[in-house]
C-alpha positions in Angstrom: 125.7 42.3 -73.5 128.1 44.6 -71.7 128.2 44.1 -67.9 130.5 46.6 -66.1 133.8 45.5 -64.8 135.3 46.5 -61.4 136.7 50.0 -61.2 140.5 50.2 -60.9 140.1 53.2 -58.6 137.8 51.4 -56.2 139.5 50.8 -52.8 139.6 47.1 -51.6 137.8 47.9 -48.3 135.0 49.6 -50.2 134.7 46.6 -52.4 134.7 44.3 -49.4 132.1 46.2 -47.4 129.8 47.8 -50.0 129.7 45.2 -52.7 130.7 41.7 -51.9 128.9 41.7 -48.5 126.2 44.2 -49.4 123.7 41.5 -49.9 123.7 37.7 -49.2 123.2 36.8 -52.9 126.5 38.5 -53.9 128.9 36.4 -51.8 127.0 33.2 -51.8 126.1 33.1 -55.5 129.8 33.8 -56.2 130.9 31.0 -54.0 128.3 28.6 -55.3 129.2 29.3 -58.9 132.9 28.8 -58.3 132.5 25.8 -56.1 130.2 24.1 -58.6 133.1 24.0 -61.0 135.8 23.1 -58.4 133.8 20.4 -56.7 132.8 18.7 -59.9 136.4 18.8 -61.2 137.6 17.3 -57.8 134.9 14.6 -58.1 136.1 13.6 -61.6 139.7 13.4 -60.4 138.7 11.2 -57.4 136.5 9.1 -59.6 139.4 8.5 -62.0 142.0 7.7 -59.3 139.7 6.0 -56.8 141.6 7.9 -54.0 139.3 9.1 -51.2 140.3 11.7 -48.6 137.7 10.2 -46.2 136.7 6.8 -44.8 133.3 7.1 -46.6 132.8 6.2 -50.3 134.0 9.0 -52.7 130.5 9.1 -54.3 129.1 10.1 -50.9 131.8 12.9 -50.6 130.7 14.1 -54.0 127.1 14.0 -53.0 127.8 15.9 -49.8 129.6 18.8 -51.6 127.0 19.2 -54.3 124.2 19.3 -51.6 125.8 20.9 -48.6 128.4 22.9 -50.5 127.0 24.1 -53.8 123.3 23.9 -53.3 123.3 25.1 -49.7 125.3 28.2 -50.7 122.8 29.0 -53.4 119.9 28.4 -51.1 121.5 30.7 -48.4 122.0 33.4 -51.0 118.3 33.2 -52.0 116.9 33.2 -48.5 119.2 35.9 -47.2 118.0 38.1 -50.1 114.3 37.1 -50.1 113.8 37.3 -46.3 114.2 41.1 -46.1 111.8 41.5 -49.0 109.2 39.2 -47.4 109.6 40.6 -43.9 110.3 44.3 -44.7 113.4 44.0 -42.4 117.0 45.1 -43.1 119.2 42.6 -44.9 122.0 40.8 -43.2 125.3 42.5 -44.1 128.8 43.2 -42.7 130.4 41.0 -40.1 127.6 38.5 -39.6 127.4 37.8 -43.3 131.2 37.6 -43.4 131.1 35.1 -40.6 128.6 32.9 -42.5 130.7 33.0 -45.6 133.9 32.2 -43.7 132.2 29.1 -42.1 131.0 27.9 -45.5 134.5 28.4 -46.9 136.2 26.6 -44.0 133.8 23.7 -44.5 134.7 23.4 -48.2 138.4 23.6 -47.5 138.0 21.1 -44.7 136.3 18.6 -46.9 138.8 19.1 -49.7 141.8 18.6 -47.4 140.1 16.3 -44.9 143.0 13.7 -44.9 145.2 16.3 -43.3 142.7 17.6 -40.8 140.9 16.2 -37.8 137.4 15.1 -39.0 135.6 17.3 -36.5 136.9 20.5 -38.2 134.9 20.4 -41.4 131.9 19.1 -39.5 132.1 22.1 -37.1 132.5 24.6 -40.0 129.7 23.0 -42.0 127.2 22.9 -39.1 128.2 26.4 -38.0 127.3 27.7 -41.5 123.9 26.0 -41.7 123.0 26.7 -38.1 124.1 30.3 -38.6 121.8 30.8 -41.6 118.9 29.3 -39.6 119.6 31.5 -36.6 119.8 34.7 -38.5 116.7 34.3 -40.7 114.7 31.6 -39.1 112.9 33.7 -36.5 112.3 36.5 -39.0 110.7 34.0 -41.5 108.6 32.4 -38.8 107.0 35.7 -37.9 106.5 37.4 -41.3 102.7 36.8 -41.0 102.8 34.4 -43.9 102.5 30.8 -42.7 104.0 29.5 -45.9 107.3 31.2 -45.0 107.6 29.0 -41.9 108.5 26.0 -44.0 111.9 27.5 -44.8 113.2 27.4 -41.2 112.0 23.8 -41.0 113.8 22.9 -44.2 117.0 24.6 -42.9 116.6 22.6 -39.7 116.4 19.4 -41.8 119.6 20.4 -43.6 121.4 20.9 -40.3 120.2 17.4 -39.2 121.2 15.8 -42.5 124.6 17.3 -42.4 125.1 16.2 -38.8 124.1 12.6 -39.7 126.7 12.7 -42.5 129.5 14.0 -40.3 128.8 11.7 -37.4 129.6 8.7 -39.6 132.6 10.5 -41.2 134.0 10.9 -37.7 133.2 7.2 -37.0 130.9 8.2 -34.1 127.9 6.4 -35.7 127.2 3.7 -38.3 124.9 3.9 -41.4 123.9 7.5 -40.9 125.8 9.3 -43.7 123.6 8.0 -46.5 120.5 8.9 -44.5 122.0 12.4 -44.1 122.5 12.7 -47.9 118.9 11.6 -48.6 117.6 14.0 -46.0 119.5 16.8 -47.5 118.3 15.9 -51.0 114.7 15.7 -49.9 115.0 19.0 -48.0 116.3 20.7 -51.2 113.5 19.1 -53.3 111.0 20.5 -50.8 112.7 23.8 -51.0 112.5 23.9 -54.8 108.8 22.9 -54.7 107.9 25.7 -52.2 110.1 28.3 -54.0 108.8 27.2 -57.5 105.2 27.4 -56.4 105.8 30.9 -55.1 107.8 32.5 -57.9 107.2 30.6 -61.1 103.5 31.5 -61.5 104.3 35.1 -60.5 107.2 35.5 -63.0 105.3 33.7 -65.8 102.1 35.7 -65.3 104.1 39.0 -65.4 105.9 38.0 -68.6 102.7 36.8 -70.3 100.7 39.8 -69.2 103.3 42.0 -70.8 102.6 40.2 -74.0 98.9 40.7 -73.7 98.2 37.1 -72.6 96.0 37.0 -69.5 95.9 33.4 -68.6 94.6 31.8 -65.4 97.1 30.9 -62.7 94.7 29.9 -60.0 95.9 28.0 -56.9 94.3 24.7 -56.1 94.3 24.4 -52.2 93.7 20.6 -52.5 96.7 20.3 -54.8 98.9 22.4 -52.5 98.0 20.3 -49.5 98.6 17.1 -51.4 102.0 18.4 -52.5 103.1 19.3 -49.0 101.8 16.0 -47.6 103.5 13.7 -50.1 106.8 15.5 -49.8 106.6 15.3 -46.0 105.9 11.5 -46.3 109.0 11.2 -48.6 111.2 12.9 -46.0 110.0 10.5 -43.3 110.1 7.4 -45.5 113.7 8.1 -46.7 114.8 8.8 -43.1 113.2 5.8 -41.4 112.4 3.3 -44.3 114.9 4.1 -47.1 114.6 0.7 -48.8 111.0 -0.1 -48.2 109.5 -1.0 -51.6 106.0 0.3 -50.9 107.3 3.9 -50.4 107.7 3.9 -54.2 104.0 4.7 -54.5 104.5 7.9 -52.4 107.2 9.0 -54.9 104.9 8.3 -57.9 102.1 10.2 -56.2 104.4 13.1 -55.5 105.7 13.1 -59.1 102.2 13.2 -60.5 101.1 16.0 -58.1 104.1 18.1 -59.0 103.4 17.4 -62.7 99.8 18.8 -62.3 101.2 21.9 -60.5 103.7 22.5 -63.3 101.0 22.0 -66.0 99.0 24.9 -64.5 101.9 27.4 -65.0 101.9 27.6 -68.8 105.5 26.6 -69.3 105.2 26.2 -73.1 104.4 29.9 -73.4 107.8 30.8 -72.0 110.0 29.3 -74.8 111.1 32.7 -76.0 112.3 33.7 -72.5 115.3 31.7 -71.2 115.1 33.1 -67.7 111.6 31.5 -67.5 111.9 28.3 -69.4 115.0 27.3 -67.5 112.8 27.3 -64.3 110.1 25.3 -66.0 112.6 22.8 -67.4 114.2 22.4 -64.0 110.9 21.8 -62.4 110.1 19.2 -65.1 113.3 17.4 -64.1 112.0 17.4 -60.5 108.8 15.6 -61.7 110.9 13.1 -63.7 113.2 12.5 -60.7 110.3 11.8 -58.3 108.7 9.4 -60.8 112.0 7.6 -61.4 112.7 7.2 -57.7 109.2 5.6 -57.4 109.9 3.2 -60.3 113.4 2.4 -58.9 111.8 1.3 -55.6 108.8 -0.5 -57.1 110.3 -2.3 -60.1 114.1 -2.2 -59.8 114.2 -1.5 -63.5 115.4 2.0 -62.9 118.9 2.6 -61.5 118.5 4.3 -58.1 121.6 6.5 -58.7 120.2 7.7 -62.0 116.9 8.6 -60.3 118.8 10.7 -57.7 120.7 12.4 -60.4 117.5 13.4 -62.2 116.8 15.5 -59.1 120.3 16.7 -58.4 121.8 17.4 -61.9 118.5 18.1 -63.7 116.2 19.8 -61.1 118.7 21.4 -58.8 121.3 22.3 -61.4 118.8 24.0 -63.8 116.6 25.6 -61.1 119.5 26.8 -59.1 121.3 28.4 -62.1 118.1 30.0 -63.3 117.3 31.5 -59.9 120.8 32.8 -59.4 120.8 34.4 -62.8 117.5 36.1 -62.3 118.2 37.4 -58.7 121.7 38.6 -59.7 120.2 40.7 -62.5 117.2 41.9 -60.5 119.0 42.9 -57.3 121.9 44.6 -59.1 119.4 46.8 -61.1 120.1 45.3 -64.5 117.6 44.4 -67.2 116.3 40.8 -67.3 118.3 40.0 -70.4 120.8 37.2 -70.9 123.8 36.9 -73.3 123.6 34.0 -75.7 126.0 31.9 -73.7 123.5 31.5 -70.8 120.8 29.6 -72.8 123.6 27.5 -74.1 124.7 26.9 -70.5 121.1 25.8 -69.6 121.2 23.4 -72.5 124.6 22.0 -71.3 123.0 21.3 -67.9 120.1 19.6 -69.6 122.5 17.4 -71.7 124.4 16.6 -68.5 121.2 15.4 -66.8 120.1 13.4 -69.9 123.5 11.7 -70.2 123.8 10.9 -66.4 120.3 9.7 -66.0 119.5 7.8 -69.2 122.9 6.6 -70.5 124.5 5.5 -67.2 123.6 1.9 -67.9 125.6 2.1 -71.2 129.1 3.0 -70.1 129.1 4.3 -66.5 132.7 5.6 -66.5 132.3 7.5 -69.8 128.9 8.7 -68.7 130.2 10.2 -65.5 133.0 12.0 -67.3 130.8 13.4 -70.0 128.0 14.5 -67.6 130.6 16.1 -65.3 132.3 17.9 -68.1 129.0 19.3 -69.4 128.2 20.5 -65.8 131.6 22.2 -65.6 131.1 23.9 -69.0 127.7 25.2 -67.9 128.9 26.7 -64.6 132.1 28.1 -66.2 129.7 30.0 -68.5 127.7 31.2 -65.5 130.9 32.4 -63.7 132.1 34.2 -66.8 128.8 36.0 -67.2 127.8 36.7 -63.6 130.9 37.1 -61.5 131.3 40.6 -63.1 127.7 41.3 -62.1 128.1 40.0 -58.6 131.4 41.7 -57.9 130.7 45.2 -59.3 128.4 48.0 -58.0 124.9 48.5 -59.2 124.8 50.6 -62.5 122.4 53.0 -60.9 124.7 53.7 -58.0 122.3 52.6 -55.3 123.5 50.3 -52.5 122.8 46.6 -52.6 
């Protein structure tokens, strides 16, 4: 597939204003894709050397950057692009968007070089970014007229709180709050994936199947949706206040079963010939597996808690995020929904990374971390090779955006 390359005659200021900051997805998907490679490479280096640039464990630094760096950037790109569509309002562009991107970038550089900087600096940048996204799109989403959209400002607020809890301990202002902040961020992103998946996956799948002459039912079960929101809310509260309470494992098992029932209604097996669809269904399946494994880890102790968390982060977040970024990048730059062969391979590399990290960690932990991390890097290098030219060039039809 031939994606256009930047025009040599294009002026830098024109590129800066009318392309990179023309829509939120362009800058934030670009940064998310690049950072997913850099952050994972940095983690493997730290894992090998044991050197930490913070007083907190290096695994927590790794978790923070994958949640509040990579995934938060992808979520911001999605919301900044979807909000104008949902609310029929102008998209955030220009200086405000540049300010958000700068705050995110300063946060990443601050975390990367934190041993040379005062601990409050990356905290300030991180929190400014998340609070800025919430400030710019929160009121708009709250008043779109669709009550479902109100969950997204709440989830952004949870991300702000989780990041604050992490940085308070990193600055030695509190004790035992960083891990709670990571769990809160993880659960907010899981909730985000559930709400986003429930909105877009049935719609995208129905459209694709209808085009093939398959008119299948995609009815919404109100009872199932209420149970979904209720169990996820209980998970957020349980992990925040009772993170090691064994009985909360039943809530995770219930949540996993409910999400499995939702997924089963979306006809995922019918999408195997469409990579842009099956990657979302596969990512959602990992979300189901991750919730079930977290329940089993709490109830039985026979499942490694770290492996259960990585089913949600590597499997669910990795696949779902890459699939959404790919689809939005094509749709909002006016390109056909077709992928070069390397992208389904990238999706499979992420799947292998999740399988290795989750189910082989007990075998040889060091080798497993290196193998899973290398597979992740390979998958996102492929994403960057394919989609940076898409994100950093004008729309082929010449229209803005």
